[in-house]
N, C-alpha and C positions, 0 to 999 in steps of 0.2 A: 646716813645720818638725817639728810633732808627729809626723805620719805618718812621716817619715824616721827620727826617733829610735827609734820603736816597731820599725820593721823591723830597724835595726841591733841593738837590744836582743835581738831574738829570734835573731838570727844568733849573737851572743855567747853567749846562753843555751845554744845548741846544744853549746858547748865544755865546759859544766859539768853534772855529773850533777843537781845540785839548786841552782840559782841563784835569788837573790831580788833584785828591784829595786824601787825606789820612784820615783815621780814627784813633783816640786815644780814648781809654777808660781808664781813670786813677783812681786810688785809693786815698782816702783822704791822704794827706801828701806825695804824690808821686811827681814825677817830669815830668809827661806827659803833664801837663798844664803850669807849671812854676816851679820855685825852691823853692815855699813855702814849709815849712816843717811841716805845720799844717793847711792848708787852706781848706775851703769848696770846694768841686768839682764843677766847672762851666762848661758851655758849650758855644762854640762859632762856627761860620761857616765863612770861607772865602775862596771863590773859587779860586781866583788868585790874585796876587799882584795888577793888575790894575782894578779889578772888582769894580763896583760902589756899589754892593750889599753886605750887611753884615747882617747875621742872628745871633742874640745874645740872649742867654738865661741866661748868666751870665757873669760877667766881666772875661776876659781872659789877659794874660800877661806872661812875662818871669822872673818877679822878685817878690820881696815881701816875707812876711813871717808872722808869728804869727797866729792869728785865722781868718784873713781875707783873701779874694781871691787876688792873685797877680794881679795888675793892672798897674803896672808901665810902662810896654812897650807893645805896640800893637803887635798882631800876625802878622807876615810878610810873612809867608808860607801858602801853601794850606792846611789848617788843618780843620777838623771837630773834635771838642773834645766833647765827650759824657760822662756824669756822672750822674747817678741816685741815687747812694747811696754810703756810705763810704766803702762798701764791694765789689764794682765792681772789676772784674778782668781785668787787662790791656791786650790789643791786638793791633795789627797793621795790617792794611791791605792796599794794594796799587794796583790800576789798572788805566788804561787810557781808555777813551772813546772818539772815534772820531765821532762827529755827522754828518760829511759829508759822511762817509762810513757806519755808524752804527755798528762799530766793537768795542768790548772791547778788550784790550790787555791782553795776558796771564800774570797772576801775577808772579813776580820774585820768585826764589827759596827760598828767604829769607822771603817771606811774605805768608799770608794765603789768601784764597779766600774771597770775599765779602759774607756776609751772609744776608739773608732776614728772619726775624722771626726764626732765628736759622738755616735756611737751606742754605747750601752753594750754591753760585750763580756764576756758571762758564759757561759763554755763548760761548766763542770762540772755534772754528771758527763757523761762521754761514753763511748759504746760503740763497739765495731768496726762500721765501715760506716755510723755515723751521719753525718748531714749537718749542716752549720752553716747554720741558717736565721734570718731575721729574723722574730720573732714580732709585730712591730708596736711593740715596745718596745726589745728588745735582740737581739743575736746569741746564739743558743743552739744546743747540741748536741741533736738529735732524730732519731728514726728516719726514714729516707727515706720519702717519701710523706706525712709529717705535714702537716696543714693547720692554719693559724693563723687561719682565717676567723672573724670576730666573729659571734657569735649570742646569742640570749637563751636561757638554760637553763630559767628558771622565772619566772612572774610571778603575783602574788596580789593581789587587791584587798582582802584582809583581812575579807571579809564571808562569812557562811553563805549558802548558795545558795538557801535558802527564808526568805522575810521576810514579816512582817505588812504588808499593804497599808495605807497611810495617805494623809493628804492634806498638801500643802505640802512642807515641807523633810524630806527623808530624812536627809542628813548636812550639817551646817553646814560653811562653808569651813574648810579645813586640819584637818578632823577624821577624814578617812579615812586609812588607813595602808597604802599600796602597798609591796610588797617585790619584788625581782628578784635573780636571779643570772644571770651570764653566762659564756660560754665565749670565752676570748681577749678578755676585756674590760679595762678598763671602756670604755663608750661615751663619746663626746664630747657627745651629746645623748640624752635620753630622755623622751619625752612621754607622758602618759596620756591616752587617748581614750575617749569613752563613746558607746554607742549606746542610744537610748531605744526599746524595744519593736521592735528590728530596723531602725531607721532609720539614717541616715547617722552616722558617727562625728565627733565634735567633741572638741577638746582640753578637758580639765577639770583637769588638773594635770600635774606633772612630777616626776621624780626628782631628788634632791639631789646636785649635784656634790661631790666628784670621783668618788666611787665610783659614785654613781647606783643604789645598792641599796635605798634607801628614798625615800619621797616622800608628798605629800598631795594633795588636791584644791585646789590653789593658786588655780584660776581662779574659785572661788566655791562656793556652796551647791549641792548635788545634790538635786533634787526627786524625790519619788515619781513612778512612771508614772501615767497618767490613770485607770487602773482595775485591779481585781484580775486576776490571771492574765496580767499583762503583765510585761515584763522590763527590766532594765538591765544592760548588759554592758560591761566595761572591757577595754581593749587597750593594750599598751605598744608604742610605736613608738620604736626606738633605733638609733643608727648610731655607728660609730667613725670617721666621716669617709670611709671607704672601702667598708665593708660595712654593710648595713642589714638589720634583722630586725624582725618584729612577733610577739607573742604574745598571745592572748586568753584571759582567765580565764573560767571557767564563768559562764554568765549567772545573775544574782539574779532569781528569780522571786517575784513578790508575790502571796500568797494570802490569803484570809480564812478564818475558822474554820468547821469543821464540828463540832457538838457531839453527843455521845452519852452517855447515862448513866441514872441512876436519879432520877426526880423525885418530888416528894411531893404532886403534884396530879393529879387525873384530867383536868383541862382548864383552860382560860383562863390559859395560861402567859404570863409577862411577860418583858421583856428580862433582868432580874436573875435569874430562874429559869433561863433558858437559859444565861447566862454562868456560872452555878454549876456547870454540867455540865463534863465533860472535853472540851476543845477541841483540834482538830488543824488545823494550817495545810495545807490541801489543796484541791484541786479535784475530788476524788473523793467523790461522796456515797454510794458503796457501801462498807459497813464490815462486818467480821466481828471481834467483840470479846467477851471474857468479861465478864459482868455478874453481879452478885449483888444482886437487887432484893428487899428483905426487906418486912416487914410495912408497909402504907401507902405502898410505893414502886411507881411506874410506870415502864416503859421509855420513854425519850423520845429522838427522833432529830430534829435540826434542821440546816438547811443553807440557804445563800443561795437565795433564790426564783428567781434568774436561771437556776439550773440546772433540769433537767427535773422534773416531777412524779413521785412514786412511787405505785404502786397500793396503796391502803389498803382496808380494809373489815372487816366482822364475819362476812359471810355469802357464801359463793361463789354461791349462787343469785341474790342480789341485787346483789352488789358485783363478782362476777367474781374474777379472779386477784388475788393479793396479793404484794407485794415484801418481806414481812418474815417472818422465822421465828425462833423461840427454842427451844433444846433439840431441834433438828432438825425441828420441825413448824411449820406456819403459825401466825402471830401476828396476832390481831385488833387493829387499830389504827384510830384516827380522825385525820384531818387537823384539828388544833386551831386551826391558822392558816396562812395562805399569805401573809401581808403584816405580819408582826411585825417592826417596825423595830428594828435593833440597830446601835449605834455601837461599833466596837471601841476598843482602848486607843490606837490611833494616829489616832483621829478620823474613820475611814471608816465611813459609815452606809449600810446597804442593808436591804432587806426579807429576812426568813427565813420558810421553811416549817417547821412544827412538827408532828411526828407523835408520838401518845401511845398506848401500849397500853391496852386496855380492861380488862385484868385486872392486878391488882396482886399483890405477894408471890409472884412467879414463881420465886423462888430463884436458884441459881447455874447458869449454863449459858452457851452462846455465842449471842450475838444477831447475826443477819445481816440487813442491809438491802441489797438488791441490786435493780437495775432489771430483771435477768434473773428470770423468774418463780420465785417461792419457795413456790408452792402445793404443799404436800405434807402428807400425813396418814398414819396407820398403816393398814395392811390387816390385818383381824382374821380369825382362824379358830380353830376349836375345836369343843366339843360343847355341847349344850343339850338340855334336857328340854321346852322351849317348842316347840309345833308351828306356831304362827302368831301374828300381830299382834305382831311383835317391837318391843321398845322400845330406846332408846338404852342402857340399862343392860344389856340382853341382848348388844348388840354389844360394849361396852367391857368386859363381864365375861368375854369369851372368853379363854383361857388363853394364846393365841399372837397375836403381832402382828409386823409387819415394816414399818418406815418406808421406803416405796418407791412410785414412781408406776408400777412394772411389775406388772400384774396377770396377766400370762401367765407362769407358771412351775410347777414341780413343787414341792409343799409337803410339809413334813415329815410323817411318819406320824402320824395321830391315831387314837385307840382310842376306839371308841363302844360302851358296854355296853348292857344291856337298858334300853329306854325312852329311850335317848340318841340324838340325831341329830347329824349333822355340820352345822356352821353356818359359812358364809363371808360376810364383809361387806367390800366394796370401795367406794371413793368412786364416786359415780355418773358424775362427770366422766370417769372412765376408761373408761366404756362397759361393755357386757355381755360376758361370756366363756362359752366352751363347756367343760363339765366332762368329764374322763375319769377313770373309776375302774377299775383293774385292766386298762387298755388299751382299755376300751369307753366310748363316748360316752354321756353322760347320767346319770341317777341323782339329779338335783336337780330341785326344784320352781321354778317361775317366782319371780323375785325380788320381794321387797317393798321399799319405799322407806322409810328411816328417817333422820330428821335427827339427826346427832351433832355435838355441840360438844366440841372437844378441850380439853385442859388449859390452853391459851393463849387460850381465849375465842372461837376461830375456828370457825364452824359450816359444815357442808356435808352434803348428802344422801348417803346410802350405798344401794347395792343389797345386800340380804341374801338369800342363797341357803341353803335347808335341804335336807339329803339326803332323798330320797323315803322311804328305809327307815331304821328305827332298828336299834341293836344290830349294827352292821356290823364290829365288832371293829377290829383294827388296819389302817388304811386309808391308802393313799397316793393323793392327789388331784393331777391335773395340770389346769391351766386353759390355754386357748388362746383 
């Protein structure tokens, strides 16, 4: 019955440039058709006051009563009154159709959309060559080729992707805040799943009906993974009953702290001393950071002992290469501890290694700790009046230096006056070189070996070469 009336109404509307009609569906004894308090439900159609066409399935009117249908007064407004049984539920829908433009008006906020066989029918706005499509909820106008397939647009577990490792419960039941958005939603079900360190996914929560845009871990508490550097990852599984989709949020990685800073002790560091330093949640023991360690302060670097050891020491000849430098040159350090137990704020305990500089009050510069060899020192050159038995002061007193491990290059011009020799001093670990002066090989004596301690307390032997002749004037030297 309803379908027939709608089709007829649209035919009649084609006769009017701008017609409006309303739909009533009334219950027995109601007032949608008239004021009868016990009348049978009837149906009538009238498109407009001046329309010559009237479709009538039963008498309609505004008065009467008893057991008959109200018939005393004709309908004078644009009504379609539909009734098929005494149990019908009343509703009201209003829209306007302009047959010159082919546009349906948007129903007012106080009405509901027209329905066709129970499906909402909401066409505006429409453009030329649009198609009428079912979007899963209603019939709509949309560009041809439009897809209304359900999918998840975004999903978030509400957590930062790097967290402090702990023990026991990470989040109590119903304390997480999941959020989601959808394309062509909402879904009919939306479950939150979790994987522990790459394992199988299991349900831990669900999104709240009917929008399914928020949810919590309704299945219970979420525990930390078993150890640092492991992960928890959350996934949303949702469907609208026809299409299903999943979306995984970025895994949460659980780290412990790596500490770096200026300590006030030369050795015997305790847990409280280390936790007073600047800590970073990371699994990277290599750092490059600006420090300003003043009077009585030492450079300290500490990290979980489960990571690899770093090369430390004070003398290249006895300790070998070093993994620390400050202000671009090698830094002397000691391994103060490799088994210092530290319990973090989330209750996770493990052993730490602690490295401390041997020198204090090193000032402001960049500190580097890196498992790639950081052994580097200045290469010195200049002039001297000393002919032999060179000292550390002779080397460090030279006017020129270059922080590099390349001892084969052409050096800036040096001027040696009367009684002055050219003097070059390079770390012994770089090996010997051949000198060229004015394009000719030679001109330097065999090297002496001198122990030099840099400003960071790190010591190594240097080869020291003196020119054979003094008073060479402005000279450019090449080493190969």
